[in-house]
C-alpha positions in Angstrom: 101.0 -32.5 -1.2 104.1 -31.7 0.6 107.5 -32.8 -0.8 108.8 -36.0 0.8 111.8 -35.8 3.1 115.0 -37.0 1.5 115.5 -40.7 2.1 111.8 -41.4 2.3 109.7 -43.4 -0.1 106.8 -41.6 -1.6 104.5 -43.3 -4.2 101.7 -41.7 -6.1 99.1 -43.9 -7.7 97.9 -42.6 -11.0 95.1 -45.3 -11.1 93.1 -44.0 -8.1 89.5 -43.5 -9.0 89.8 -45.0 -12.5 87.6 -47.8 -13.8 89.1 -51.3 -13.5 90.2 -52.5 -17.0 89.0 -55.8 -18.5 92.4 -57.4 -17.8 92.0 -56.6 -14.1 89.2 -59.1 -13.9 91.3 -62.1 -15.0 91.3 -64.8 -12.2 94.4 -64.6 -9.9 95.7 -68.1 -10.6 95.9 -67.2 -14.3 97.7 -63.9 -13.5 100.1 -65.7 -11.2 100.8 -68.4 -13.9 101.4 -65.7 -16.6 103.8 -63.8 -14.3 105.7 -67.0 -13.6 106.0 -67.8 -17.3 107.0 -64.3 -18.1 109.8 -64.4 -15.4 111.2 -67.6 -16.9 111.5 -66.2 -20.4 114.9 -65.0 -21.5 115.4 -61.3 -21.6 115.9 -61.4 -25.4 112.4 -62.7 -25.8 110.7 -60.4 -23.3 112.3 -57.1 -24.6 110.2 -56.9 -27.9 107.0 -57.5 -25.9 107.6 -54.7 -23.3 105.8 -52.0 -25.4 102.8 -54.3 -25.7 102.7 -54.7 -21.9 102.8 -50.9 -21.4 99.9 -50.5 -23.8 97.8 -53.0 -21.9 98.8 -51.7 -18.4 99.7 -48.1 -18.8 99.3 -47.3 -15.1 102.6 -46.2 -13.5 103.8 -45.4 -10.0 106.1 -42.4 -9.8 107.9 -40.1 -7.4 110.4 -42.5 -5.8 113.2 -40.9 -3.9 116.5 -42.8 -3.6 119.0 -41.9 -0.9 122.7 -42.3 -0.8 124.0 -45.7 0.2 126.1 -46.5 3.2 129.2 -46.7 1.1 129.2 -42.9 0.9 129.9 -42.7 4.6 133.6 -42.4 5.7 134.9 -45.6 7.2 132.4 -48.0 5.7 134.8 -49.3 3.0 137.5 -50.1 5.6 135.1 -52.0 7.8 133.7 -53.9 4.8 137.2 -55.0 4.0 137.3 -56.5 7.6 134.1 -58.5 6.9 131.5 -56.1 8.4 128.3 -55.2 6.6 125.9 -52.3 7.2 122.9 -53.7 9.1 120.5 -51.5 7.1 121.2 -53.5 4.0 119.9 -56.7 5.7 117.0 -55.6 8.0 114.9 -52.7 9.0 115.4 -53.6 12.6 118.6 -51.6 12.9 118.5 -51.6 16.7 119.5 -55.2 16.7 123.1 -54.1 16.1 123.2 -52.6 19.6 122.6 -56.2 20.9 125.3 -57.7 18.8 128.4 -59.0 20.5 131.1 -56.3 20.8 133.7 -58.1 18.7 131.4 -58.4 15.8 129.9 -54.9 15.6 131.3 -51.5 14.7 129.8 -48.1 13.9 130.8 -45.0 12.1 129.4 -41.5 12.4 126.5 -41.1 10.1 126.9 -38.3 7.5 123.9 -38.9 5.2 121.4 -36.1 5.7 118.3 -38.3 5.4 119.5 -40.5 8.2 120.7 -37.6 10.4 117.2 -36.1 10.1 115.5 -39.3 11.3 114.8 -39.0 15.0 114.7 -42.8 15.4 118.4 -43.1 14.9 121.3 -42.0 17.0 123.7 -40.7 14.4 125.5 -44.0 14.0 125.8 -46.3 11.0 126.1 -49.8 12.4 128.1 -52.5 10.7 128.0 -56.1 11.9 129.4 -59.5 10.9 128.1 -62.9 11.9 129.3 -64.0 15.3 129.1 -67.6 14.0 131.7 -68.6 11.4 129.5 -71.3 9.9 126.6 -68.8 9.1 126.3 -65.9 6.8 124.9 -62.6 8.0 121.6 -63.4 6.3 121.5 -66.8 8.0 122.4 -65.2 11.3 119.4 -62.8 11.1 117.2 -65.8 10.2 118.4 -67.6 13.3 117.7 -64.5 15.5 114.2 -63.9 14.0 113.1 -67.5 14.2 114.3 -67.9 17.8 112.6 -64.6 18.9 109.4 -65.5 17.1 109.5 -69.3 17.9 106.1 -69.5 19.6 102.8 -67.7 19.5 103.4 -65.5 22.6 102.8 -61.8 22.5 106.2 -60.4 21.5 106.8 -57.2 23.3 109.9 -55.1 22.4 111.4 -56.1 25.8 110.8 -59.9 25.2 112.2 -59.5 21.6 115.4 -57.9 22.9 115.7 -60.6 25.5 115.3 -63.5 23.0 117.7 -61.9 20.5 120.3 -61.4 23.2 119.9 -65.0 24.3 120.4 -66.3 20.8 123.4 -64.0 20.2 125.1 -65.7 23.2 125.0 -69.1 21.6 128.1 -70.9 20.3 128.5 -71.7 16.6 127.3 -75.3 16.9 124.0 -74.3 18.7 123.3 -71.5 16.2 124.1 -73.8 13.2 121.8 -76.6 14.7 118.9 -74.1 15.1 119.4 -72.8 11.6 119.3 -76.4 10.2 116.1 -77.1 12.1 114.3 -73.9 11.0 115.6 -73.2 7.5 112.9 -73.4 5.0 
């Protein structure tokens, strides 16, 4: 197997081809309930039980590659201080930054090797802030996605760009109203 490119995720399952253990046949509702209860336990109670869990489920996924974060790129810290955030930390749809209103987007030259090697990107690290003062960046992206995907129509890339651009042209009150109506 070839080595993964820097910045890519590569997982290797060590359980492939192995017989399913007895605990793998437990009904899903019981498993979901057990996981929920486990997550509610304080860390101090869970810690002594971790070795027991490893004994029961010894299968591991390995070979994860972690890349440098956006804060290693020159200029990102200064833009963060102005309220901009790297779009890559909020969505994989990085191209949305090119549709963002001019006053609420910036970019710096990308210097991370893994991103420079990726032919899907143009060598820019995009940073954005919400164009609407009443909404966080996460809420802004939720507004954009719910507006773009608001019906069951076939969403082509062109239609998606049109709808996102349309929403980004809204004023704060319109965006906040849409967010209130669609927030789950």
